[in-house]
mmCIF file of the N, C-alpha and C atoms, coordinates in Angstrom:
data_MODEL
# 
_entry.id   MODEL 
# 
loop_
_atom_site.group_PDB 
_atom_site.id 
_atom_site.type_symbol 
_atom_site.label_atom_id 
_atom_site.label_alt_id 
_atom_site.label_comp_id 
_atom_site.label_asym_id 
_atom_site.label_entity_id 
_atom_site.label_seq_id 
_atom_site.pdbx_PDB_ins_code 
_atom_site.Cartn_x 
_atom_site.Cartn_y 
_atom_site.Cartn_z 
_atom_site.occupancy 
_atom_site.B_iso_or_equiv 
_atom_site.pdbx_formal_charge 
_atom_site.auth_seq_id 
_atom_site.auth_comp_id 
_atom_site.auth_asym_id 
_atom_site.auth_atom_id 
_atom_site.pdbx_PDB_model_num 
ATOM 1   N N  . MET A 1 1  ? 42.185 99.827 61.268  1.00 0.00 ? 1  MET A N  1 
ATOM 2   C CA . MET A 1 1  ? 42.468 99.821 60.173  1.00 0.00 ? 1  MET A CA 1 
ATOM 3   C C  . MET A 1 1  ? 41.763 98.922 59.373  1.00 0.00 ? 1  MET A C  1 
ATOM 4   N N  . LYS A 1 2  ? 41.987 98.924 58.002  1.00 0.00 ? 2  LYS A N  1 
ATOM 5   C CA . LYS A 1 2  ? 40.387 98.150 57.605  1.00 0.00 ? 2  LYS A CA 1 
ATOM 6   C C  . LYS A 1 2  ? 41.568 97.192 56.928  1.00 0.00 ? 2  LYS A C  1 
ATOM 7   N N  . ASN A 1 3  ? 41.027 95.676 56.746  1.00 0.00 ? 3  ASN A N  1 
ATOM 8   C CA . ASN A 1 3  ? 41.654 94.741 55.996  1.00 0.00 ? 3  ASN A CA 1 
ATOM 9   C C  . ASN A 1 3  ? 42.206 95.226 54.691  1.00 0.00 ? 3  ASN A C  1 
ATOM 10  N N  . LYS A 1 4  ? 43.458 94.811 54.186  1.00 0.00 ? 4  LYS A N  1 
ATOM 11  C CA . LYS A 1 4  ? 43.907 95.391 52.728  1.00 0.00 ? 4  LYS A CA 1 
ATOM 12  C C  . LYS A 1 4  ? 44.049 94.325 51.475  1.00 0.00 ? 4  LYS A C  1 
ATOM 13  N N  . TYR A 1 5  ? 43.792 92.807 51.795  1.00 0.00 ? 5  TYR A N  1 
ATOM 14  C CA . TYR A 1 5  ? 43.227 91.941 51.068  1.00 0.00 ? 5  TYR A CA 1 
ATOM 15  C C  . TYR A 1 5  ? 41.646 91.832 51.058  1.00 0.00 ? 5  TYR A C  1 
ATOM 16  N N  . ILE A 1 6  ? 41.828 91.803 49.742  1.00 0.00 ? 6  ILE A N  1 
ATOM 17  C CA . ILE A 1 6  ? 40.172 91.334 48.942  1.00 0.00 ? 6  ILE A CA 1 
ATOM 18  C C  . ILE A 1 6  ? 39.980 90.166 48.730  1.00 0.00 ? 6  ILE A C  1 
ATOM 19  N N  . LYS A 1 7  ? 38.944 89.351 48.805  1.00 0.00 ? 7  LYS A N  1 
ATOM 20  C CA . LYS A 1 7  ? 38.692 88.066 48.186  1.00 0.00 ? 7  LYS A CA 1 
ATOM 21  C C  . LYS A 1 7  ? 37.824 87.971 47.404  1.00 0.00 ? 7  LYS A C  1 
ATOM 22  N N  . PHE A 1 8  ? 38.530 87.229 46.400  1.00 0.00 ? 8  PHE A N  1 
ATOM 23  C CA . PHE A 1 8  ? 37.965 87.044 45.341  1.00 0.00 ? 8  PHE A CA 1 
ATOM 24  C C  . PHE A 1 8  ? 37.964 85.471 44.839  1.00 0.00 ? 8  PHE A C  1 
ATOM 25  N N  . ASN A 1 9  ? 36.210 85.659 44.488  1.00 0.00 ? 9  ASN A N  1 
ATOM 26  C CA . ASN A 1 9  ? 35.941 84.091 44.204  1.00 0.00 ? 9  ASN A CA 1 
ATOM 27  C C  . ASN A 1 9  ? 35.933 84.089 42.277  1.00 0.00 ? 9  ASN A C  1 
ATOM 28  N N  . MET A 1 10 ? 37.203 83.686 42.198  1.00 0.00 ? 10 MET A N  1 
ATOM 29  C CA . MET A 1 10 ? 37.228 83.744 40.298  1.00 0.00 ? 10 MET A CA 1 
ATOM 30  C C  . MET A 1 10 ? 37.399 82.513 39.911  1.00 0.00 ? 10 MET A C  1 
ATOM 31  N N  . LYS A 1 11 ? 36.173 82.346 38.801  1.00 0.00 ? 11 LYS A N  1 
ATOM 32  C CA . LYS A 1 11 ? 36.127 80.537 38.600  1.00 0.00 ? 11 LYS A CA 1 
ATOM 33  C C  . LYS A 1 11 ? 37.282 80.693 37.336  1.00 0.00 ? 11 LYS A C  1 
ATOM 34  N N  . THR A 1 12 ? 37.416 79.161 37.126  1.00 0.00 ? 12 THR A N  1 
ATOM 35  C CA . THR A 1 12 ? 38.071 78.904 36.282  1.00 0.00 ? 12 THR A CA 1 
ATOM 36  C C  . THR A 1 12 ? 37.316 78.641 34.976  1.00 0.00 ? 12 THR A C  1 
ATOM 37  N N  . ARG A 1 13 ? 38.080 78.275 33.521  1.00 0.00 ? 13 ARG A N  1 
ATOM 38  C CA . ARG A 1 13 ? 36.979 78.263 32.423  1.00 0.00 ? 13 ARG A CA 1 
ATOM 39  C C  . ARG A 1 13 ? 36.561 76.681 32.953  1.00 0.00 ? 13 ARG A C  1 
ATOM 40  N N  . SER A 1 14 ? 36.695 75.643 32.906  1.00 0.00 ? 14 SER A N  1 
ATOM 41  C CA . SER A 1 14 ? 36.219 74.476 33.737  1.00 0.00 ? 14 SER A CA 1 
ATOM 42  C C  . SER A 1 14 ? 35.232 74.321 34.707  1.00 0.00 ? 14 SER A C  1 
ATOM 43  N N  . GLN A 1 15 ? 35.437 75.014 35.324  1.00 0.00 ? 15 GLN A N  1 
ATOM 44  C CA . GLN A 1 15 ? 34.392 75.929 36.538  1.00 0.00 ? 15 GLN A CA 1 
ATOM 45  C C  . GLN A 1 15 ? 33.300 76.008 35.520  1.00 0.00 ? 15 GLN A C  1 
ATOM 46  N N  . THR A 1 16 ? 33.405 77.096 34.286  1.00 0.00 ? 16 THR A N  1 
ATOM 47  C CA . THR A 1 16 ? 32.314 78.070 33.866  1.00 0.00 ? 16 THR A CA 1 
ATOM 48  C C  . THR A 1 16 ? 31.589 77.377 33.154  1.00 0.00 ? 16 THR A C  1 
ATOM 49  N N  . ARG A 1 17 ? 31.953 76.357 32.399  1.00 0.00 ? 17 ARG A N  1 
ATOM 50  C CA . ARG A 1 17 ? 31.403 75.677 31.328  1.00 0.00 ? 17 ARG A CA 1 
ATOM 51  C C  . ARG A 1 17 ? 30.096 75.282 31.659  1.00 0.00 ? 17 ARG A C  1 
ATOM 52  N N  . LEU A 1 18 ? 28.727 75.303 31.166  1.00 0.00 ? 18 LEU A N  1 
ATOM 53  C CA . LEU A 1 18 ? 27.722 74.653 31.006  1.00 0.00 ? 18 LEU A CA 1 
ATOM 54  C C  . LEU A 1 18 ? 27.228 73.461 30.439  1.00 0.00 ? 18 LEU A C  1 
ATOM 55  N N  . GLN A 1 19 ? 26.658 72.698 30.736  1.00 0.00 ? 19 GLN A N  1 
ATOM 56  C CA . GLN A 1 19 ? 26.050 71.402 29.922  1.00 0.00 ? 19 GLN A CA 1 
ATOM 57  C C  . GLN A 1 19 ? 25.685 72.188 29.325  1.00 0.00 ? 19 GLN A C  1 
ATOM 58  N N  . ARG A 1 20 ? 24.973 72.023 28.030  1.00 0.00 ? 20 ARG A N  1 
ATOM 59  C CA . ARG A 1 20 ? 23.976 73.030 27.478  1.00 0.00 ? 20 ARG A CA 1 
ATOM 60  C C  . ARG A 1 20 ? 22.822 71.665 26.735  1.00 0.00 ? 20 ARG A C  1 
ATOM 61  N N  . TYR A 1 21 ? 23.687 70.716 26.341  1.00 0.00 ? 21 TYR A N  1 
ATOM 62  C CA . TYR A 1 21 ? 23.019 69.705 25.591  1.00 0.00 ? 21 TYR A CA 1 
ATOM 63  C C  . TYR A 1 21 ? 22.456 67.979 26.289  1.00 0.00 ? 21 TYR A C  1 
ATOM 64  N N  . THR A 1 22 ? 21.935 67.274 25.869  1.00 0.00 ? 22 THR A N  1 
ATOM 65  C CA . THR A 1 22 ? 21.758 66.217 26.334  1.00 0.00 ? 22 THR A CA 1 
ATOM 66  C C  . THR A 1 22 ? 21.427 65.287 25.105  1.00 0.00 ? 22 THR A C  1 
ATOM 67  N N  . VAL A 1 23 ? 22.205 64.490 25.144  1.00 0.00 ? 23 VAL A N  1 
ATOM 68  C CA . VAL A 1 23 ? 22.420 63.632 24.160  1.00 0.00 ? 23 VAL A CA 1 
ATOM 69  C C  . VAL A 1 23 ? 22.064 62.109 24.661  1.00 0.00 ? 23 VAL A C  1 
ATOM 70  N N  . GLU A 1 24 ? 20.637 61.813 23.550  1.00 0.00 ? 24 GLU A N  1 
ATOM 71  C CA . GLU A 1 24 ? 20.150 60.462 24.033  1.00 0.00 ? 24 GLU A CA 1 
ATOM 72  C C  . GLU A 1 24 ? 20.303 59.864 22.993  1.00 0.00 ? 24 GLU A C  1 
ATOM 73  N N  . ILE A 1 25 ? 21.213 58.981 22.767  1.00 0.00 ? 25 ILE A N  1 
ATOM 74  C CA . ILE A 1 25 ? 21.425 57.898 21.786  1.00 0.00 ? 25 ILE A CA 1 
ATOM 75  C C  . ILE A 1 25 ? 20.966 56.377 21.813  1.00 0.00 ? 25 ILE A C  1 
ATOM 76  N N  . ASP A 1 26 ? 19.802 56.121 20.882  1.00 0.00 ? 26 ASP A N  1 
ATOM 77  C CA . ASP A 1 26 ? 19.288 54.809 20.604  1.00 0.00 ? 26 ASP A CA 1 
ATOM 78  C C  . ASP A 1 26 ? 20.479 53.741 19.987  1.00 0.00 ? 26 ASP A C  1 
ATOM 79  N N  . PHE A 1 27 ? 21.370 52.933 20.920  1.00 0.00 ? 27 PHE A N  1 
ATOM 80  C CA . PHE A 1 27 ? 22.414 51.920 20.295  1.00 0.00 ? 27 PHE A CA 1 
ATOM 81  C C  . PHE A 1 27 ? 21.655 50.799 19.653  1.00 0.00 ? 27 PHE A C  1 
ATOM 82  N N  . ASP A 1 28 ? 20.519 50.706 20.389  1.00 0.00 ? 28 ASP A N  1 
ATOM 83  C CA . ASP A 1 28 ? 20.189 49.357 20.094  1.00 0.00 ? 28 ASP A CA 1 
ATOM 84  C C  . ASP A 1 28 ? 19.632 49.702 18.399  1.00 0.00 ? 28 ASP A C  1 
ATOM 85  N N  . GLY A 1 29 ? 18.894 50.764 17.860  1.00 0.00 ? 29 GLY A N  1 
ATOM 86  C CA . GLY A 1 29 ? 18.279 51.241 17.038  1.00 0.00 ? 29 GLY A CA 1 
ATOM 87  C C  . GLY A 1 29 ? 19.482 51.541 15.836  1.00 0.00 ? 29 GLY A C  1 
ATOM 88  N N  . ALA A 1 30 ? 20.773 52.325 16.498  1.00 0.00 ? 30 ALA A N  1 
ATOM 89  C CA . ALA A 1 30 ? 22.064 52.557 15.882  1.00 0.00 ? 30 ALA A CA 1 
ATOM 90  C C  . ALA A 1 30 ? 22.658 51.041 15.028  1.00 0.00 ? 30 ALA A C  1 
ATOM 91  N N  . SER A 1 31 ? 22.850 50.114 16.091  1.00 0.00 ? 31 SER A N  1 
ATOM 92  C CA . SER A 1 31 ? 23.266 49.027 15.412  1.00 0.00 ? 31 SER A CA 1 
ATOM 93  C C  . SER A 1 31 ? 22.469 48.001 14.418  1.00 0.00 ? 31 SER A C  1 
ATOM 94  N N  . GLU A 1 32 ? 21.198 48.433 14.610  1.00 0.00 ? 32 GLU A N  1 
ATOM 95  C CA . GLU A 1 32 ? 20.301 47.428 13.260  1.00 0.00 ? 32 GLU A CA 1 
ATOM 96  C C  . GLU A 1 32 ? 20.321 48.265 12.484  1.00 0.00 ? 32 GLU A C  1 
ATOM 97  N N  . ALA A 1 33 ? 20.414 49.411 12.667  1.00 0.00 ? 33 ALA A N  1 
ATOM 98  C CA . ALA A 1 33 ? 20.453 50.159 11.237  1.00 0.00 ? 33 ALA A CA 1 
ATOM 99  C C  . ALA A 1 33 ? 21.945 49.914 10.603  1.00 0.00 ? 33 ALA A C  1 
ATOM 100 N N  . TRP A 1 34 ? 23.369 50.298 11.263  1.00 0.00 ? 34 TRP A N  1 
ATOM 101 C CA . TRP A 1 34 ? 24.417 49.700 10.845  1.00 0.00 ? 34 TRP A CA 1 
ATOM 102 C C  . TRP A 1 34 ? 24.586 48.479 10.345  1.00 0.00 ? 34 TRP A C  1 
ATOM 103 N N  . LYS A 1 35 ? 24.024 47.456 10.938  1.00 0.00 ? 35 LYS A N  1 
ATOM 104 C CA . LYS A 1 35 ? 23.682 45.921 10.330  1.00 0.00 ? 35 LYS A CA 1 
ATOM 105 C C  . LYS A 1 35 ? 22.819 45.707 9.155   1.00 0.00 ? 35 LYS A C  1 
ATOM 106 N N  . ALA A 1 36 ? 21.903 46.422 8.377   1.00 0.00 ? 36 ALA A N  1 
ATOM 107 C CA . ALA A 1 36 ? 20.941 46.504 7.507   1.00 0.00 ? 36 ALA A CA 1 
ATOM 108 C C  . ALA A 1 36 ? 21.502 46.291 6.436   1.00 0.00 ? 36 ALA A C  1 
ATOM 109 N N  . ASN A 1 37 ? 22.582 46.466 5.540   1.00 0.00 ? 37 ASN A N  1 
ATOM 110 C CA . ASN A 1 37 ? 23.422 46.508 4.442   1.00 0.00 ? 37 ASN A CA 1 
ATOM 111 C C  . ASN A 1 37 ? 24.774 45.266 4.928   1.00 0.00 ? 37 ASN A C  1 
ATOM 112 N N  . LYS A 1 38 ? 24.238 44.526 5.813   1.00 0.00 ? 38 LYS A N  1 
ATOM 113 C CA . LYS A 1 38 ? 25.556 43.910 5.943   1.00 0.00 ? 38 LYS A CA 1 
ATOM 114 C C  . LYS A 1 38 ? 25.663 42.058 6.583   1.00 0.00 ? 38 LYS A C  1 
ATOM 115 N N  . ILE A 1 39 ? 26.696 41.214 6.028   1.00 0.00 ? 39 ILE A N  1 
ATOM 116 C CA . ILE A 1 39 ? 26.036 39.957 6.078   1.00 0.00 ? 39 ILE A CA 1 
ATOM 117 C C  . ILE A 1 39 ? 27.421 39.751 7.569   1.00 0.00 ? 39 ILE A C  1 
ATOM 118 N N  . SER A 1 40 ? 26.389 39.248 8.624   1.00 0.00 ? 40 SER A N  1 
ATOM 119 C CA . SER A 1 40 ? 27.375 38.538 9.567   1.00 0.00 ? 40 SER A CA 1 
ATOM 120 C C  . SER A 1 40 ? 28.249 36.886 8.779   1.00 0.00 ? 40 SER A C  1 
ATOM 121 N N  . ASN A 1 41 ? 29.687 37.174 9.163   1.00 0.00 ? 41 ASN A N  1 
ATOM 122 C CA . ASN A 1 41 ? 30.636 36.074 9.583   1.00 0.00 ? 41 ASN A CA 1 
ATOM 123 C C  . ASN A 1 41 ? 30.164 35.083 10.642  1.00 0.00 ? 41 ASN A C  1 
ATOM 124 N N  . GLY A 1 42 ? 29.450 35.236 12.127  1.00 0.00 ? 42 GLY A N  1 
ATOM 125 C CA . GLY A 1 42 ? 29.305 34.767 12.722  1.00 0.00 ? 42 GLY A CA 1 
ATOM 126 C C  . GLY A 1 42 ? 30.872 34.684 14.025  1.00 0.00 ? 42 GLY A C  1 
ATOM 127 N N  . ASN A 1 43 ? 31.956 35.238 13.673  1.00 0.00 ? 43 ASN A N  1 
ATOM 128 C CA . ASN A 1 43 ? 32.773 35.555 14.526  1.00 0.00 ? 43 ASN A CA 1 
ATOM 129 C C  . ASN A 1 43 ? 33.220 37.442 15.203  1.00 0.00 ? 43 ASN A C  1 
ATOM 130 N N  . GLY A 1 44 ? 31.959 37.444 14.840  1.00 0.00 ? 44 GLY A N  1 
ATOM 131 C CA . GLY A 1 44 ? 32.244 39.414 14.873  1.00 0.00 ? 44 GLY A CA 1 
ATOM 132 C C  . GLY A 1 44 ? 32.351 40.239 13.702  1.00 0.00 ? 44 GLY A C  1 
ATOM 133 N N  . THR A 1 45 ? 32.589 39.855 12.804  1.00 0.00 ? 45 THR A N  1 
ATOM 134 C CA . THR A 1 45 ? 32.959 40.506 11.771  1.00 0.00 ? 45 THR A CA 1 
ATOM 135 C C  . THR A 1 45 ? 32.102 39.965 10.356  1.00 0.00 ? 45 THR A C  1 
ATOM 136 N N  . TYR A 1 46 ? 31.819 41.271 9.593   1.00 0.00 ? 46 TYR A N  1 
ATOM 137 C CA . TYR A 1 46 ? 30.617 41.813 8.662   1.00 0.00 ? 46 TYR A CA 1 
ATOM 138 C C  . TYR A 1 46 ? 31.103 41.709 6.966   1.00 0.00 ? 46 TYR A C  1 
ATOM 139 N N  . ILE A 1 47 ? 30.529 41.284 5.758   1.00 0.00 ? 47 ILE A N  1 
ATOM 140 C CA . ILE A 1 47 ? 30.584 41.448 4.766   1.00 0.00 ? 47 ILE A CA 1 
ATOM 141 C C  . ILE A 1 47 ? 29.689 42.556 4.078   1.00 0.00 ? 47 ILE A C  1 
ATOM 142 N N  . TYR A 1 48 ? 29.611 43.565 3.418   1.00 0.00 ? 48 TYR A N  1 
ATOM 143 C CA . TYR A 1 48 ? 28.885 43.774 2.705   1.00 0.00 ? 48 TYR A CA 1 
ATOM 144 C C  . TYR A 1 48 ? 27.406 43.185 1.847   1.00 0.00 ? 48 TYR A C  1 
ATOM 145 N N  . ARG A 1 49 ? 26.288 43.646 1.821   1.00 0.00 ? 49 ARG A N  1 
ATOM 146 C CA . ARG A 1 49 ? 25.512 42.733 1.149   1.00 0.00 ? 49 ARG A CA 1 
ATOM 147 C C  . ARG A 1 49 ? 25.393 43.812 -0.146  1.00 0.00 ? 49 ARG A C  1 
ATOM 148 N N  . CYS A 1 50 ? 24.975 42.675 -1.234  1.00 0.00 ? 50 CYS A N  1 
ATOM 149 C CA . CYS A 1 50 ? 24.811 43.116 -2.691  1.00 0.00 ? 50 CYS A CA 1 
ATOM 150 C C  . CYS A 1 50 ? 23.745 44.612 -2.211  1.00 0.00 ? 50 CYS A C  1 
ATOM 151 N N  . SER A 1 51 ? 23.385 45.473 -3.205  1.00 0.00 ? 51 SER A N  1 
ATOM 152 C CA . SER A 1 51 ? 22.606 46.824 -2.903  1.00 0.00 ? 51 SER A CA 1 
ATOM 153 C C  . SER A 1 51 ? 21.754 46.584 -3.858  1.00 0.00 ? 51 SER A C  1 
ATOM 154 N N  . SER A 1 52 ? 21.483 45.890 -4.800  1.00 0.00 ? 52 SER A N  1 
ATOM 155 C CA . SER A 1 52 ? 20.638 45.389 -5.581  1.00 0.00 ? 52 SER A CA 1 
ATOM 156 C C  . SER A 1 52 ? 19.053 44.764 -5.253  1.00 0.00 ? 52 SER A C  1 
ATOM 157 N N  . THR A 1 53 ? 18.237 44.861 -6.043  1.00 0.00 ? 53 THR A N  1 
ATOM 158 C CA . THR A 1 53 ? 17.167 44.283 -5.579  1.00 0.00 ? 53 THR A CA 1 
ATOM 159 C C  . THR A 1 53 ? 16.727 43.381 -6.310  1.00 0.00 ? 53 THR A C  1 
ATOM 160 N N  . LYS A 1 54 ? 15.914 41.954 -6.256  1.00 0.00 ? 54 LYS A N  1 
ATOM 161 C CA . LYS A 1 54 ? 15.838 41.159 -7.356  1.00 0.00 ? 54 LYS A CA 1 
ATOM 162 C C  . LYS A 1 54 ? 14.626 40.626 -7.868  1.00 0.00 ? 54 LYS A C  1 
ATOM 163 N N  . ARG A 1 55 ? 14.649 40.434 -9.246  1.00 0.00 ? 55 ARG A N  1 
ATOM 164 C CA . ARG A 1 55 ? 13.065 40.724 -9.778  1.00 0.00 ? 55 ARG A CA 1 
ATOM 165 C C  . ARG A 1 55 ? 12.177 40.599 -8.789  1.00 0.00 ? 55 ARG A C  1 
ATOM 166 N N  . ASP A 1 56 ? 11.829 39.746 -7.667  1.00 0.00 ? 56 ASP A N  1 
ATOM 167 C CA . ASP A 1 56 ? 10.343 39.371 -7.270  1.00 0.00 ? 56 ASP A CA 1 
ATOM 168 C C  . ASP A 1 56 ? 10.774 41.095 -6.132  1.00 0.00 ? 56 ASP A C  1 
ATOM 169 N N  . GLY A 1 57 ? 11.276 42.175 -6.119  1.00 0.00 ? 57 GLY A N  1 
ATOM 170 C CA . GLY A 1 57 ? 11.278 42.991 -5.115  1.00 0.00 ? 57 GLY A CA 1 
ATOM 171 C C  . GLY A 1 57 ? 11.805 42.525 -3.110  1.00 0.00 ? 57 GLY A C  1 
ATOM 172 N N  . LEU A 1 58 ? 12.517 41.780 -3.894  1.00 0.00 ? 58 LEU A N  1 
ATOM 173 C CA . LEU A 1 58 ? 13.379 41.534 -2.235  1.00 0.00 ? 58 LEU A CA 1 
ATOM 174 C C  . LEU A 1 58 ? 14.606 41.816 -2.292  1.00 0.00 ? 58 LEU A C  1 
ATOM 175 N N  . PRO A 1 59 ? 15.453 41.724 -1.304  1.00 0.00 ? 59 PRO A N  1 
ATOM 176 C CA . PRO A 1 59 ? 16.551 42.711 -1.421  1.00 0.00 ? 59 PRO A CA 1 
ATOM 177 C C  . PRO A 1 59 ? 17.866 41.327 -2.060  1.00 0.00 ? 59 PRO A C  1 
ATOM 178 N N  . CYS A 1 60 ? 18.674 41.583 -2.732  1.00 0.00 ? 60 CYS A N  1 
ATOM 179 C CA . CYS A 1 60 ? 19.772 40.481 -3.111  1.00 0.00 ? 60 CYS A CA 1 
ATOM 180 C C  . CYS A 1 60 ? 20.810 40.128 -1.773  1.00 0.00 ? 60 CYS A C  1 
ATOM 181 N N  . CYS A 1 61 ? 20.822 39.056 -1.500  1.00 0.00 ? 61 CYS A N  1 
ATOM 182 C CA . CYS A 1 61 ? 21.424 38.515 -0.158  1.00 0.00 ? 61 CYS A CA 1 
ATOM 183 C C  . CYS A 1 61 ? 22.968 38.327 -0.460  1.00 0.00 ? 61 CYS A C  1 
ATOM 184 N N  . GLN A 1 62 ? 23.175 38.493 -1.767  1.00 0.00 ? 62 GLN A N  1 
ATOM 185 C CA . GLN A 1 62 ? 24.952 38.117 -1.966  1.00 0.00 ? 62 GLN A CA 1 
ATOM 186 C C  . GLN A 1 62 ? 25.773 38.834 -1.617  1.00 0.00 ? 62 GLN A C  1 
ATOM 187 N N  . MET A 1 63 ? 26.932 38.650 -1.248  1.00 0.00 ? 63 MET A N  1 
ATOM 188 C CA . MET A 1 63 ? 27.846 39.556 -0.697  1.00 0.00 ? 63 MET A CA 1 
ATOM 189 C C  . MET A 1 63 ? 28.350 40.244 -1.913  1.00 0.00 ? 63 MET A C  1 
ATOM 190 N N  . VAL A 1 64 ? 29.363 41.115 -1.750  1.00 0.00 ? 64 VAL A N  1 
ATOM 191 C CA . VAL A 1 64 ? 29.779 42.343 -2.928  1.00 0.00 ? 64 VAL A CA 1 
ATOM 192 C C  . VAL A 1 64 ? 31.022 41.858 -3.238  1.00 0.00 ? 64 VAL A C  1 
ATOM 193 N N  . SER A 1 65 ? 31.158 41.997 -4.646  1.00 0.00 ? 65 SER A N  1 
ATOM 194 C CA . SER A 1 65 ? 33.064 41.444 -5.213  1.00 0.00 ? 65 SER A CA 1 
ATOM 195 C C  . SER A 1 65 ? 33.248 42.496 -5.295  1.00 0.00 ? 65 SER A C  1 
ATOM 196 N N  . GLY A 1 66 ? 34.517 42.511 -4.601  1.00 0.00 ? 66 GLY A N  1 
ATOM 197 C CA . GLY A 1 66 ? 35.571 44.019 -4.931  1.00 0.00 ? 66 GLY A CA 1 
ATOM 198 C C  . GLY A 1 66 ? 34.957 44.721 -4.000  1.00 0.00 ? 66 GLY A C  1 
ATOM 199 N N  . ARG A 1 67 ? 35.253 46.124 -4.500  1.00 0.00 ? 67 ARG A N  1 
ATOM 200 C CA . ARG A 1 67 ? 34.696 47.356 -4.362  1.00 0.00 ? 67 ARG A CA 1 
ATOM 201 C C  . ARG A 1 67 ? 33.946 47.830 -4.720  1.00 0.00 ? 67 ARG A C  1 
ATOM 202 N N  . SER A 1 68 ? 32.926 47.130 -5.295  1.00 0.00 ? 68 SER A N  1 
ATOM 203 C CA . SER A 1 68 ? 31.798 47.428 -6.128  1.00 0.00 ? 68 SER A CA 1 
ATOM 204 C C  . SER A 1 68 ? 30.449 46.942 -4.928  1.00 0.00 ? 68 SER A C  1 
ATOM 205 N N  . ASP A 1 69 ? 29.473 48.048 -5.317  1.00 0.00 ? 69 ASP A N  1 
ATOM 206 C CA . ASP A 1 69 ? 28.348 47.473 -4.094  1.00 0.00 ? 69 ASP A CA 1 
ATOM 207 C C  . ASP A 1 69 ? 27.301 46.652 -4.734  1.00 0.00 ? 69 ASP A C  1 
ATOM 208 N N  . TYR A 1 70 ? 27.714 45.927 -5.742  1.00 0.00 ? 70 TYR A N  1 
ATOM 209 C CA . TYR A 1 70 ? 27.051 44.747 -5.833  1.00 0.00 ? 70 TYR A CA 1 
ATOM 210 C C  . TYR A 1 70 ? 28.035 43.785 -6.223  1.00 0.00 ? 70 TYR A C  1 
ATOM 211 N N  . CYS A 1 71 ? 26.998 42.708 -6.427  1.00 0.00 ? 71 CYS A N  1 
ATOM 212 C CA . CYS A 1 71 ? 27.255 41.445 -6.628  1.00 0.00 ? 71 CYS A CA 1 
ATOM 213 C C  . CYS A 1 71 ? 27.889 40.916 -7.418  1.00 0.00 ? 71 CYS A C  1 
ATOM 214 N N  . LYS A 1 72 ? 28.646 39.682 -7.636  1.00 0.00 ? 72 LYS A N  1 
ATOM 215 C CA . LYS A 1 72 ? 28.890 39.649 -9.303  1.00 0.00 ? 72 LYS A CA 1 
ATOM 216 C C  . LYS A 1 72 ? 28.069 39.768 -10.785 1.00 0.00 ? 72 LYS A C  1 
ATOM 217 N N  . ARG A 1 73 ? 26.496 38.929 -9.972  1.00 0.00 ? 73 ARG A N  1 
ATOM 218 C CA . ARG A 1 73 ? 25.742 38.973 -10.928 1.00 0.00 ? 73 ARG A CA 1 
ATOM 219 C C  . ARG A 1 73 ? 24.817 40.057 -11.429 1.00 0.00 ? 73 ARG A C  1 
ATOM 220 N N  . HIS A 1 74 ? 24.941 41.471 -10.224 1.00 0.00 ? 74 HIS A N  1 
ATOM 221 C CA . HIS A 1 74 ? 24.171 42.463 -10.730 1.00 0.00 ? 74 HIS A CA 1 
ATOM 222 C C  . HIS A 1 74 ? 25.524 43.451 -10.990 1.00 0.00 ? 74 HIS A C  1 
ATOM 223 N N  . SER A 1 75 ? 26.875 43.209 -11.056 1.00 0.00 ? 75 SER A N  1 
ATOM 224 C CA . SER A 1 75 ? 27.381 44.442 -10.954 1.00 0.00 ? 75 SER A CA 1 
ATOM 225 C C  . SER A 1 75 ? 27.884 44.194 -12.705 1.00 0.00 ? 75 SER A C  1 
ATOM 226 N N  . LYS A 1 76 ? 27.624 43.357 -13.510 1.00 0.00 ? 76 LYS A N  1 
ATOM 227 C CA . LYS A 1 76 ? 27.788 43.283 -15.184 1.00 0.00 ? 76 LYS A CA 1 
ATOM 228 C C  . LYS A 1 76 ? 26.292 44.154 -15.544 1.00 0.00 ? 76 LYS A C  1 
ATOM 229 N N  . LYS A 1 77 ? 25.208 44.181 -15.152 1.00 0.00 ? 77 LYS A N  1 
ATOM 230 C CA . LYS A 1 77 ? 24.237 45.229 -15.319 1.00 0.00 ? 77 LYS A CA 1 
ATOM 231 C C  . LYS A 1 77 ? 24.451 46.731 -15.966 1.00 0.00 ? 77 LYS A C  1 
# 
């Protein structure tokens, strides 16, 4: 008499998922880009920097006022 039981090798969903993508993140570069428009308070907190440029072409380094993207001097323009 033959064996009545058949062995199945069934895989679950978690076993059939393949990792198709490799993610490489440059955390140092991302941190520098995030801090590009902010001023450090020195205790781990940051304040946004004015988005305007001065007459000499350099970026304004003043902190923004309120919910504006500009400091008090440049928000009046």
